[in-house]
C-alpha positions, 0 to 999 in steps of 0.5 A: 175930149170926147163929149157925147156926140160932141162933135157932130151936136154941139157944132150944129148947135152953136150954127144954128143958135148964133145964126139965128140972130145974123143979118145982111149979106156979107162977103165970103173970102177965101183967104184971110190975112193977119194984122200980126208982124211978118216976122212973128207969122213966119216964124210961127208958120215955122214953129207950128209945122215943125211940131205937127211933124215932130214925132214917129207916126202913131202905129196903123190901128186895123182892127179892135178887140172888144172885152168887157169891163167891170167896175167901170162906169156906164152910161159915160158921157164924157172921156177927158185925156190928160198926161196922167190918163183919163177922167171920165164922166159916168154912172156908176150903174143904172140909178145912180148920178152922175159922177167923176171917175179916173183911170191910168189905162181906160180900162180899170175906173175908180171914182174920184172920191170927195169931189162932186163937181156941183153935180150934187145940184139940181141943174148942174151938168158937165159941158167939156173938158181937156187936158192942160198943161200936163194936168186936166181941165173940167168945165161945168154949168148950173141950172142958169147957164153960169160956166165953171172950170175945174182944175187939176194936176193929178185927177184927186184935187180940184180947184173951181174956178170963173170961167173966162167965157162967162155964161158961155159954154166954152169949146175947149182945146188943151196940150202939153203947153196950156188951154184955150177957151173961146165962145161966141167971138171971143177966145183966151188962153192960159199956160197954167190952167188958172190964169187966163188972158184974152186973144185976138182973132184977125179977121171980120169982128162978126167972127164966131167961133165954133170948134178948137182943137190942139195940134202939136203944142199949138191950136186950131180954131173954126166958126164962120162969119155971121155977118150983120144986118138982115139976111146975112149969109155966113162964111167959113173961118179957119185960124191957127196958133203957135202958142194960143196967143198970136193966131193966124187965119187960115186959107179956106175955100171960098163957100157962101153960107157954110158954117164950120161946126168943129174940128179935130186933130189927129197927128198928121193933119185935121178935119172940119165940118159943118153946114150952111147956116141960111138952111136948118140945119143946112147940108154937111161939108167935110174938110182936111187940112195938114196943118190947119193952115190951109183948108180944102173941101173933099168927099172922102169922108170914110162913112159917106153922106146921105141926102143931097142938096139942103138935105145932105148929111154925114152918116157919122160923127168924128173925134180926134185926141191929136194922135188919131182920128175916128169916124164912127156911124152907120152907112147907108145900108145900116152897117155901124163902122168905125173908121180911123185915120192918122191925118184925116186924109187916108182912113182904114176900116176897123174889123171889130172882134173879141169875146164883148165884139156884139155889144157894140155892133149894133150903134148903140154903144157911144164910142169915145176915143183912146189912146190904144182904142176905142172905150164904148158905154151904152146902156148898162155896160162899158167895153174896151176895144183895144186896137191891134195892128 
C-alpha cells in the first residue's frame, strides 16, 4: 500500500495522537522477550528467516524512463498492489470525485465500475489498503470515523465488512497468506480476508502499534510503549510474526523517548523510523533490520537529514512493497532525488530520464512504488517511470 505520504505522515500522526495522553516515566527495554513456548519461537524464527531469503534477489534498478499516461487516474491518493495487478484511488480529471481504478500493469487503467466504496457520501474517504491472500482489501472511513473494510478476489466484485479495530483507522499489511490490521495496542489477523481474529503482542500492556509491513509470508510491526501516568517517556517497540497469530518481540537499541511510527519492507531487509514522542514532533531516527528480529539505528538514510537536536528531520519519505524500498524527497540543496534498495542498507540513486522526466523533477509529483517502476501523480497528469537496470 502506498497512501499519499503514508509512511511519513500517518506514523507521525499516530505518535502525536497517542502520546498526547501519556503519563509517568516507563523504563525502556533494549530487548523484549516473548511468552510463547521456546519451541514455537524457534520454529517461527527458522520459518521467517527461510521465507525472507528463499527467493532470488530482484533485479537492480539504476534509472527510471518516465512517460506520461493517458486514460489514467489523476491526483492519485493511494495504490494497493495485489496478485492481479493494482487498485488505485484517484480522479478521472481535476473536477471529478475520488473513485476506484484497476490495472494489471500500472500503465493501463480502468475505473472500477458500479462500485463507489461509499465515496459518494460526503465525509467518506479511503484510509488504507493492502493485498490479502491473493485478493485485495480497501479501508474507508465515514464522517464519524467508523471504518469499513472492502474485500475482493478480482478487483471487480467487492464485499463490505466491519473493521476489527472498530472506529480506529487500522494499519494494514498483507501478503499471499492473509493480512493483519493493527490500531492502538491491538492487532488482528485473517487468512480469508473476511474473518478476523485477535492476536496478542508480547510486552507491556501500554504498547501502541504505529506501523506494519508484510515480509515474505510473515509480518513485522513497530510502535512504542506509551507508558502510564503523567510525564511518561516513550520507548521503541517492534515485533515479528510468521503467521500474524503468534508474535515475538524484536531486539531494539535502548533509546528513551523514541516512538517508531512506520516500517517498510524490501526483499532482503526492512527500514523503520520515528521521532521523539516527548517533543512535538521530535527528532527523526532511522533504523534497519535484515530480518525484523534485531534492529539497529543508522545514519545512512539515502536522503540524509536536516536540522539538529529536537529539530532533526528526515529529508524524504519512504515506501516498500516487500520487494523494493523507495526513498524520495529533496536534499538540502533543493534537488529532488529517488533512491532504491532491496535491503534498506544499500541504496542506489536513480537517474531520471524519458520524455516526461521534467514532470517529476520538481518534486511536486507524488511517487508510488510499483513492481517494475514508479507511478508519479500530480496536478492533472500521471506518468510511469519504468525501471531500467
